[in-house]
Structure formats: C-alpha cells, structure tokens
N, C-alpha and C positions, 0 to 999 in steps of 0.2 A: 457470162459470155463464153461460148464454146468454140468460137473460131477466131484466129488471129492471123493477120498477115495474109500471104498468098499461098501458104502451105496447104497441100491437100489434107482434108481431115481423116480421122479414123472413123470407120464404121462400127458402131456398137449395136449388136443385136439385143432384142428384149429378153431373151431367155424365157423361162417358165413364168407366165403372168401371175401365178398364185404365190411365187417365191419372193425372195428379197431383191431380185434384180432391178425392178423399176426404182425402188426406194434408194438403193445404193448408187444408181445412175444419177438420180437427182442430187444426192449428197456429194458424189464426185464432182459434179458440175459446179456446185457451190464452192467446194474446197479448192479446186483447181483454178477457178477465177479466170479462165481464158488461157491458162498456161498450155493446155493441150487442146487442139482444135478437133472436136468430135461431134458426132450426131448419133442420136438413138433411133433405131428402126423398130416400130411396133405400133400397137393400137393405142392412141392417146387416152382412150377410156381406161386403160390399165395402169395409168400413172397415179400416184398417190393424190388424194384430194388436195386442192390448193396449189398443185405444182405450177410454177411459172414456166411455160414452154412456148416455143416459137415454131410454127409449122414451116417446113421448107419443101420445095418441089424437086430439089436436086442437091447433091452433096456440096457443091461449091457455094450454095446459099448459107451454109452453116456459119460463115464468118459474119453474117448480118444479124445473127441472133442478138437480142439485147443483153446487156450485162446481167448475169444472174439467171438467164433463161435457158432452158435446155432445148437445144435445136432437135427437132423431131421430124423424121421423114415418115409420114403416117402410112401404116400398113393395116387396113381394117381386118379384123378377125371375124369369122363366121359366128363364133360363140359370143356370149354377152360380156358384160363387165366381169372383171376378175375379182375373186374373193380370197383375200390373203389366207394362206395356209390351207385352202381347200381347192386343190387342183381340179380342173374340169377338162376331161378328154376331148370336149368339143374344140378346145384351143390348140390341140396338138398339131393339126395341119398348118395353122397359122405360124406356129413356132418354127416348123420345118421350112416353110416358104420364106420366112424372114431370113433364116440362115442362107438359103440359096440366093436370095436377092442380094444380101450383103456380099457374098462371094462374087456375084456377078459385077457388082459396083467396084470391087477391089481389082478384079481381073481386067475390067475396062479401063482402069486407071483413073476412075472418078474418085476413089478413096485411096489413102496411102497404105492402109493396113486394116485388118479385121481384129476386133476384140469381141468376144462372146460372153454373154452372161449365162449363168448355169441353167441347164435344162433338166427335166426329169425323164430319164429313159423309160421308166415304167409308164408314165403318162403318154409319152410319144408312141409307145408300142400299143397301149390300149386304145388310144384314140385315133391312130392313123396307121397302125401296122408297121411302124418304123422298123426296118429290117437290119439296121446297123447296131453293133454293140455299144456305140457311143457317139458323141459329138465328133471326135477326131476321125473315126472311120468314115463318117458321112462327109466331112471336109475333103478327105483324101479321094472319096468317090467323086465329089463335085470337081476336084482338080484333075480327074483322070489318072490319079496315081495311086491306086489301092496298094497297101502294103509299104508305101514309102515313108509314111509319117513316123516320127520319133518324138517321144515326149521328153521335154526338159522342164524342170522346175528351177526357177531362178529367184533367189532372195538376196538379202544383204550379205555380201561376202561369200556366196556359195551358189554354184550352178551344179545340178545333178541330173543324170540321165539314167533311168532304169532300162537295162537291155530287154527285160521281160516286164510286163506291166500287171494287168489284172488277171492273175493266175493264182490258183491255190499253191501254197508253198511246195507241196509234194509234186506238183507238175513242173516246177522250175527246172530241175536238172535235165529233164527230157526236152524241154522247150529251148534250152540254152544251147544252140548249135553255133558252130564257127560262122555260118552265114549270117545269123541273127546278130551276133556280136560285131562282126565286121561292119554290117550295115549301120548299126548304132554308133560305132566309133567314127566311121567315115562321114556320116551325116552330121554328127556333132562337130567334127573338125571343120567341115565346109561351112556350117552355120556360124561358128565362132569367127571365122574369117569374114564372111559376107555380111552377117547381121549384127555382130558384136564389135567389129572393127579391130580384131586381133590378128595381125599378119602371121604370127607363128604361134598357134595355140599350144598350150601345154595340157595334156589330158592324163589324168590318173585313172587307172582302172582297178576296181576291187576284185578280190577273189570271191569265190562262191562260199567256201567252207571256212570255218574258224581258222585263224592264223594262215589264211590263204592256202589251206591244205597241209601245211607244215611237211613239205617234202613227200606228200602222198600218204602220210599217216593219218590224216583226218579227211581224206577225200582226194580224188584224183582229177577232178574237172579242171583244176588249174593247169595240170600237166598235159591233159589230153585235148582240152578244148580251148582254154583261154590263152595260154602262153604261145602256142603256134600262131594264133591270130595276131597277137601283139608283135611277135617277131617279124611277121610279114609286113605289118604296117610300119614298124620302125625301119625296116629295110627300104620301104617306099618314101622315107623321109619324115614320117610323123613323130612328133615329140611325145612319147608315151612312157609312162611309168607304170609298172605292175607285172603281174597281178599282185596287189598289195592286201594286207590284212585290213579288213574294213574297220576294225575297232580302233585303228590308229591313223585313220585317214582324215578325221574331221576336226582335230584340235587346231587352234590358230596357226601354229607353225607349219603344220601339214598343209592346211588350206592355202597358205601363201605360196606353195610350190606348184600349184596347178590353176588352170582357168576353168576347168569343168571336170567333174568326177563321173565316170560311167560305172554304174553299179549293176549287180546281177539280178536283182529283183526289187519289187515295189518298195517294201518297207526299208530295205537297206539304203535306199536313196532318200525316201521321204521322211524318215525319222529324223536324221540330222538337219535336213532343210527346215522342217516344221519346228524343231527345237530352237534353231537359231533365229528364225524369222516367221513365226506362226501366222501373224496377221498380214505380213506383207509379201508372202510368197506369190509368184506368178507362174501359171501353166503356160508354156510356149510349145507350139507344135513346129518341130523341125521337119525339113524334107518336102515342104509344099512350095508351089510356085508363087505363093503370096505369104505375107506375114500374118500369123494368128497368135494372139495372146488371150488369156482368160484369167480371171481371179481364181486362186486355188482354194475354192470351197464350193459347196453345193447350194441348193435352192433354199435351205434353212426354213422349211415350212413352219417349224415350231415358233419362230420369232417373226415371221412375215407380218407386216402391217403394224408393228408395234413401234416403229421408228427407232429401234435400237441396233439395227444392223450396221456393222463396221464396214466403211467403204475403202479401208486401207489397201486391201489387195486389189480392188478394181482400180484405184488411183495409180498403183504401181504398174498394173497391166496396161492402162492407157499411156502412161509415160513410156513404157518399154515398146509398145506398139508404135508410137510416134517415132522413137529413136531408130528402131529396126527399119521401119518404113522409109525414113529419111536416108539411111545408109543404102538400102536397095535402090532408091530413086537416084541417088548420086552415082551409083555404079552403072545405072542404065541411062544416065544423062537426062533425068526427068526432074522437074521442079517439085 
C-alpha cells in the first residue's frame, strides 16, 4: 500500500525506462509497506513483468491502492516497451514530460514533494535535444529560478554540500568565487531551518587546499576567497566554523560539532558521504520552491532487469521527501 491517512503523497518520477528505476520503485513499495505515501508517474508498460500496480487518476487516490500494490499515475510514452539495459532515445521526451508533470503536481499542492528516479542525460540529449546539463538544472528552470539550486547529499550522520559540483578539478579554483560560496552557505542555512527543522544550524566549511592553506603556504584561496565570506556570514549571525582542513572534518567527533558541511568541490564532499553511507545516501536539491530528493546513484544499465538493484537509497529518499514536505506544509499551514 502506497498511501496512508490523509497526508498528501510524494510524487515519484519514472526516470530512464531502461534503467533500474522501475524495479527499485516496486521494491521500495514492498519494503515500505505503506509507511510513505507515494505514487509513481510513468508508462505502466515499463514496470517489471508481474508488478502489482493500481492505476490512479489523481494523486489523492494513491491512498486507495491495495496493500502491496504500487500506485501508478499513468503517463503513456510515444516509444514502445522498455528493454532493460538498452535505452531507447524514443523514450526521452516522455521522461522529460513526466518530470514536468510531477513538478506541476507538487507546485499545485496535489503532492507533498518530488522524488526523482535517475535519468540518462545522454539519452535525453540524443532523443529530445535536452538543453540542460542535468536533472537539477531542468528543475530549476521549471521553478523559474535558474542558478538558485544547491546540491546536498544526506546520509546517516552526515550532510554535505559541494559549493562547486561537476567541474574538472583544475577548474575549481577559478569557479570558487565569493558569490558562489555565499550562495551555497546561505541556501544550506535556510534549508536546514525550513526543511530539516534545525532552528540554529551549525555549518562547517572546508578549505580548498591541504591543511586549509596552512597560512598561505599551501594556497591562498582560504585567505582571499573563503575567510572573507565566512566572516561576513558570522557577522550576520550564522553559526559557521572554518575554513577547516578537510582531512580532519569527517571523523565522528568532528561530525558531532556541525549539522552540515560545505565543501569546495565534488569529491571533497562525496567521498566521506559515500564512505559512511554508500547505499543510503540521498541527493537533495536545495533552493527550489518545492522539495526534491533523489537516490544517490545512476541508471545502472549494467544490472537493469536482473532484480538485483538495491532500493535502499530510494527508500531513504522517499522518507526524506515525506519529512521535508511535511515540514514545509506545516510552515505554510497545509495538511
């Protein structure tokens, strides 16, 4: 059963039909047993053979799905049935349209939050000329807030935010400006209050260089870029520590001193998160006017259709979407 009580459900997009999205959606439905109210949007032909599913015409009908059945809001695709591990560009426009439809349902208040299954950017570009670098940028476009989104990865005992994301390492120092860092920290601070229920968040900020520059002997970005931003934010009342040496930020005693860590580049943030909670990490998009979570993995074409895909990250993403959506609803006086 994917709906309980009167809570608005989470909208789950289908993702890439040839990947593991549909099979982990079914597995998550079974594992959660009605704990999280959610419905899947996609073409029922793309569900694994033998799936117990219940068609709905509107999100509020998800609560009527029989126990053990996946609530499905059908969205027919122009392409034919999906073949696991063999992506078809003819499905690209359908994937894009499902994302847009789900965002519309969340923004209209019919769904509490958005959870997205993985897409293939290559297939979207080949099949539909998708002009965005990725999922997040498309969501920001749909929200009318390009450039506002900030990526957080959340797992057991750790939340990390990379200030710069998918860049070659050599490009990071040039991309790491005061404006970029200020936006990442302020957006993280606001989300920790509004979406995670922390009235006074503690944020730790990593340095860029080894030993956080060691007084300028190993790099000067800490002195010229990072420290001035942190000083301004501390003066504005934010509880911030840093810039800190990244190699001593993630042991248990250090993690107990902050609620989120802002890092300077992709691997600096994701290596500790994936080391601590590889299977259960959740990708959260901050800075949007709606809640969005996603499992922290890709389409996994190599194992699609084998029934071996692990739904742990999706289960965590659905739970977090439910919790974040409930907090936003409470702040705005919605059930």
